C-alpha positions as CSV (number, residue, x, y, z in Angstrom):
1,M,32.4,-22.9,-33.3
2,T,28.9,-22.7,-31.3
3,T,25.7,-23.2,-33.2
4,T,22.8,-21.5,-32.2
5,P,20.2,-24.1,-31.4
6,P,16.3,-23.8,-33.3
7,I,13.6,-23.2,-30.7
8,I,9.9,-23.6,-31.1
9,D,8.5,-21.5,-28.7
10,S,4.8,-23.9,-28.8
11,H,3.2,-20.3,-26.9
12,V,2.5,-17.1,-27.4
13,H,0.3,-14.1,-28.1
14,L,2.2,-12.9,-31.1
15,D,0.3,-9.8,-31.4
16,L,0.6,-9.1,-28.1
17,I,3.7,-8.8,-28.2
18,V,3.8,-6.9,-32.0
19,R,1.5,-4.5,-29.8
20,H,3.5,-4.1,-26.8
21,H,7.1,-5.3,-27.0
22,P,7.9,-5.3,-30.4
23,Q,11.8,-5.0,-30.0
24,R,11.1,-8.4,-29.2
25,I,10.4,-9.9,-33.0
26,P,14.4,-9.4,-33.4
27,W,14.9,-10.8,-30.6
28,L,13.0,-13.9,-31.0
29,K,14.7,-14.0,-34.6
30,A,18.0,-13.8,-34.0
31,N,17.4,-16.6,-31.2
32,H,16.6,-18.9,-33.9
33,C,12.9,-19.0,-32.4
34,T,9.4,-20.0,-34.1
35,V,6.6,-19.6,-32.1
36,V,2.6,-20.9,-32.6
37,S,0.2,-17.9,-31.5
38,W,-2.8,-18.7,-29.8
39,A,-5.9,-16.8,-29.5
40,Y,-6.5,-14.5,-26.8
41,F,-8.3,-11.0,-27.7
42,E,-9.1,-8.7,-24.8
43,G,-12.5,-6.0,-24.6
44,V,-14.4,-8.8,-26.7
45,D,-17.9,-7.8,-26.5
46,S,-19.6,-8.8,-30.2
47,V,-19.2,-11.2,-32.3
48,A,-18.6,-9.0,-34.9
49,R,-15.7,-7.6,-32.8
50,F,-13.8,-11.4,-31.6
51,S,-14.2,-11.5,-36.0
52,A,-12.4,-8.1,-36.8
53,C,-9.3,-9.2,-34.0
54,L,-8.8,-12.8,-35.6
55,D,-8.7,-11.4,-38.7
56,Q,-6.3,-8.9,-37.2
57,K,-4.4,-11.3,-35.9
58,A,-4.4,-13.1,-39.0
59,A,-2.9,-10.3,-40.3
60,C,-0.3,-10.1,-37.9
61,V,1.3,-13.5,-38.1
62,H,1.1,-13.0,-42.4
63,T,3.5,-9.5,-42.2
64,Q,5.8,-11.1,-39.5
65,A,6.4,-14.4,-41.4
66,A,6.8,-11.9,-44.9
67,G,9.5,-10.2,-42.4
68,G,11.1,-13.3,-41.7
69,L,9.9,-14.7,-38.3
70,N,9.2,-18.1,-38.6
71,C,5.4,-17.8,-37.0
72,Y,2.9,-19.8,-36.7
73,Y,-1.5,-19.4,-35.1
74,L,-4.0,-20.8,-33.5
75,A,-7.7,-19.7,-33.6
76,G,-10.3,-20.4,-31.1
77,V,-12.3,-18.4,-28.4
78,H,-10.7,-18.4,-25.5
79,P,-13.1,-18.6,-22.1
80,R,-12.1,-15.1,-21.0
81,S,-12.7,-13.6,-24.5
82,I,-16.7,-15.7,-25.0
83,P,-18.5,-13.0,-26.8
84,P,-21.8,-12.0,-25.1
85,D,-24.0,-12.8,-28.5
86,L,-21.9,-15.8,-29.6
87,T,-24.0,-19.0,-29.8
88,P,-21.9,-22.5,-29.9
89,E,-24.1,-23.3,-33.4
90,A,-22.2,-20.0,-34.4
91,I,-18.4,-21.4,-33.7
92,A,-18.1,-22.9,-36.1
93,A,-19.1,-20.3,-39.9
94,L,-16.6,-17.8,-36.8
95,L,-13.8,-19.6,-36.7
96,A,-14.2,-20.8,-40.6
97,R,-11.9,-18.4,-42.5
98,A,-8.9,-18.6,-40.1
99,L,-8.9,-22.7,-40.3
100,D,-8.4,-22.6,-44.4
101,D,-4.9,-20.2,-43.6
102,P,-2.0,-22.5,-43.7
103,R,-0.8,-20.6,-41.3
104,C,-3.2,-21.2,-39.1
105,L,-2.6,-25.5,-37.1
106,G,-5.6,-25.2,-35.1
107,I,-7.8,-24.1,-33.3
108,G,-7.0,-22.4,-29.9
109,E,-6.7,-21.3,-27.0
110,I,-9.8,-22.7,-26.0
111,G,-11.1,-24.3,-22.3
112,L,-12.7,-23.7,-18.8
113,E,-11.6,-20.8,-16.4
114,T,-14.3,-20.7,-13.7
115,G,-16.0,-24.0,-15.2
116,D,-19.5,-22.7,-16.2
117,V,-21.8,-23.5,-18.4
118,R,-21.6,-21.5,-20.7
119,E,-17.7,-22.0,-20.7
120,K,-18.8,-25.5,-21.5
121,E,-21.1,-24.8,-24.6
122,I,-18.8,-23.2,-26.3
123,L,-16.0,-25.1,-25.4
124,Y,-17.8,-28.4,-26.4
125,A,-18.2,-26.6,-29.5
126,Q,-15.0,-26.5,-30.3
127,L,-14.2,-30.1,-29.6
128,E,-16.4,-31.1,-31.7
129,L,-15.7,-28.8,-34.6
130,G,-11.7,-30.0,-34.1
131,R,-12.9,-33.6,-35.5
132,S,-14.7,-32.3,-38.1
133,K,-13.7,-32.4,-41.8
134,P,-12.3,-28.5,-41.6
135,A,-10.7,-29.2,-39.1
136,R,-9.0,-32.8,-39.4
137,T,-6.0,-32.0,-40.4
138,K,-5.8,-29.5,-36.8
139,V,-5.0,-29.4,-33.7
140,V,-6.3,-28.3,-30.6
141,G,-5.4,-26.4,-27.7
142,V,-6.7,-26.6,-24.0
143,H,-6.0,-23.7,-21.7
144,T,-6.6,-24.7,-17.9
145,P,-6.3,-21.8,-15.9
146,R,-4.3,-20.3,-12.3
147,A,-6.8,-20.5,-10.2
148,N,-8.3,-23.6,-8.7
149,K,-5.6,-25.7,-11.3
150,P,-6.3,-29.3,-10.3
151,A,-10.3,-29.1,-10.1
152,M,-10.4,-27.6,-13.4
153,T,-7.5,-29.2,-15.0
154,A,-9.8,-32.5,-13.8
155,Q,-13.5,-30.5,-15.5
156,T,-11.7,-30.8,-18.8
157,L,-10.5,-33.9,-18.9
158,T,-13.3,-35.0,-17.8
159,M,-14.6,-33.8,-20.8
160,L,-12.2,-34.4,-22.8
161,E,-13.2,-38.0,-22.2
162,D,-15.9,-37.6,-25.1
163,F,-13.1,-36.5,-27.5
164,S,-9.9,-38.9,-27.6
165,D,-10.3,-39.8,-31.3
166,L,-8.6,-35.8,-30.5
167,K,-5.3,-37.6,-28.1
168,E,-2.3,-37.3,-31.0
169,R,-3.5,-33.8,-31.8
170,L,-4.9,-32.2,-28.8
171,V,-2.4,-30.5,-26.2
172,V,-3.4,-29.7,-22.6
173,D,-1.2,-26.3,-21.4
174,H,0.1,-24.9,-18.4
175,C,0.1,-28.5,-16.5
176,T,2.3,-28.0,-13.3
177,H,3.6,-30.3,-11.5
178,H,-0.3,-30.9,-9.8
179,T,-2.2,-32.1,-12.7
180,I,1.1,-33.0,-16.0
181,A,0.4,-36.4,-14.6
182,Q,-3.5,-36.3,-15.0
183,V,-2.9,-35.0,-18.6
184,L,-0.4,-37.2,-19.9
185,D,-2.3,-40.5,-18.5
186,A,-5.8,-39.0,-20.1
187,G,-3.4,-39.7,-23.5
188,F,-3.4,-35.9,-24.4
189,W,-0.2,-33.8,-25.1
190,A,1.1,-31.7,-22.3
191,G,2.1,-27.8,-22.2
192,I,4.5,-26.2,-19.6
193,T,4.4,-22.4,-19.2
194,L,7.8,-21.2,-17.9
195,S,7.6,-18.1,-16.1
196,P,8.2,-16.3,-12.8
197,V,4.3,-16.5,-12.7
198,K,4.1,-19.9,-14.1
199,T,6.3,-22.3,-13.4
200,S,9.7,-22.4,-12.0
201,W,12.9,-24.1,-14.2
202,D,13.3,-26.0,-10.9
203,E,9.5,-27.1,-11.3
204,M,10.1,-28.1,-14.7
205,K,13.3,-30.2,-14.2
206,R,11.3,-31.9,-11.3
207,I,9.1,-32.3,-13.7
208,V,10.5,-33.9,-16.2
209,A,12.5,-36.3,-13.7
210,G,9.0,-37.2,-12.4
211,E,8.0,-38.2,-16.4
212,S,10.6,-39.9,-17.5
213,A,9.0,-42.2,-19.9
214,R,6.7,-39.8,-20.9
215,F,9.0,-36.6,-21.6
216,G,8.6,-37.0,-25.4
217,R,5.2,-35.9,-25.3
218,I,5.8,-32.7,-23.2
219,M,6.7,-29.5,-25.0
220,G,7.6,-26.1,-22.8
221,N,6.3,-22.5,-23.7
222,T,6.8,-18.9,-22.2
223,D,3.1,-17.5,-23.2
224,S,4.9,-14.4,-24.1
225,G,2.5,-11.6,-24.4
226,S,1.5,-8.4,-22.5
227,E,4.2,-9.6,-20.5
228,F,7.7,-11.1,-22.2
229,F,9.8,-14.1,-21.2
230,E,13.2,-15.1,-21.4
231,D,12.6,-18.6,-19.8
232,V,12.3,-21.1,-22.6
233,V,15.3,-18.9,-24.8
234,R,17.3,-19.9,-21.4
235,C,16.6,-22.4,-20.3
236,R,17.1,-24.2,-23.5
237,R,20.7,-22.7,-24.0
238,G,21.0,-23.9,-20.0
239,H,23.6,-27.2,-19.5
240,D,21.7,-28.8,-16.4
241,L,19.5,-31.3,-18.7
242,P,21.0,-33.9,-21.3
243,E,21.4,-32.1,-25.0
244,P,18.5,-34.6,-26.0
245,L,16.2,-33.2,-23.0
246,L,16.5,-29.4,-24.1
247,A,16.0,-30.4,-27.7
248,S,13.0,-32.1,-27.0
249,L,11.5,-29.6,-24.3
250,F,12.2,-26.9,-26.5
251,H,12.2,-27.8,-30.2
252,D,11.8,-31.3,-31.1
253,T,7.6,-32.7,-29.2
254,A,6.3,-29.6,-30.6
255,K,7.4,-30.0,-33.9
256,R,5.9,-33.5,-33.9
257,F,3.1,-32.2,-32.5
258,Y,2.0,-29.0,-35.5
259,R,3.4,-31.4,-37.9
260,L,6.0,-28.0,-38.7
261,P,7.7,-28.2,-41.8
262,G,12.0,-28.5,-41.8
């Protein structure tokens, strides 16, 4: 009898899935999917609004976990969700309650979108929080944008040079064949987003073929949210890569990185 392999989608937005695609929650359960929900909020016009959104996200994850979905989350200030009244000094207090939550695995989604001074200040403050005592056992999830990706990834990695102590706890996500070597050379973990709008399965296979010695630090995801993608499940069930490699890309590496139980 064929068994359904366990899958970890290492980057989704579960609150957006529940809002836009509630029928996908039973689908995720049926496909034995664990999901890690990163933070991104639309229409954030104040710190108060951001805090409310983060509380709602935590509540969503706990509700879905109670309903049988294996799910966790990251809490952080996405570069496209920076409240205009947020100061870098206020970030630790803003994220403190979430970081105390056992279902919160760390800080994310953080990073650069345009690379302006304000984004860099907010990113730097969150990286500093990642090395502080409240977050010392947590991971850090870093975003790279679609636009001007190689240059923006290079800027991000330049900032990360000051945080080499986070290498075993930090994943740089949305990597492509243009950026994966930069990220792995710097010593960080790498995420690849499989979807029609980001990375195709053929491109993923080319990336893995070129990084055969380091594929154990690469994890796949869909970044599903307001749009939902089945690519991780479909590709995990394919047969055009060896089974150990499929298991690594879509379960084992993420389990090890996030220190998930079981």
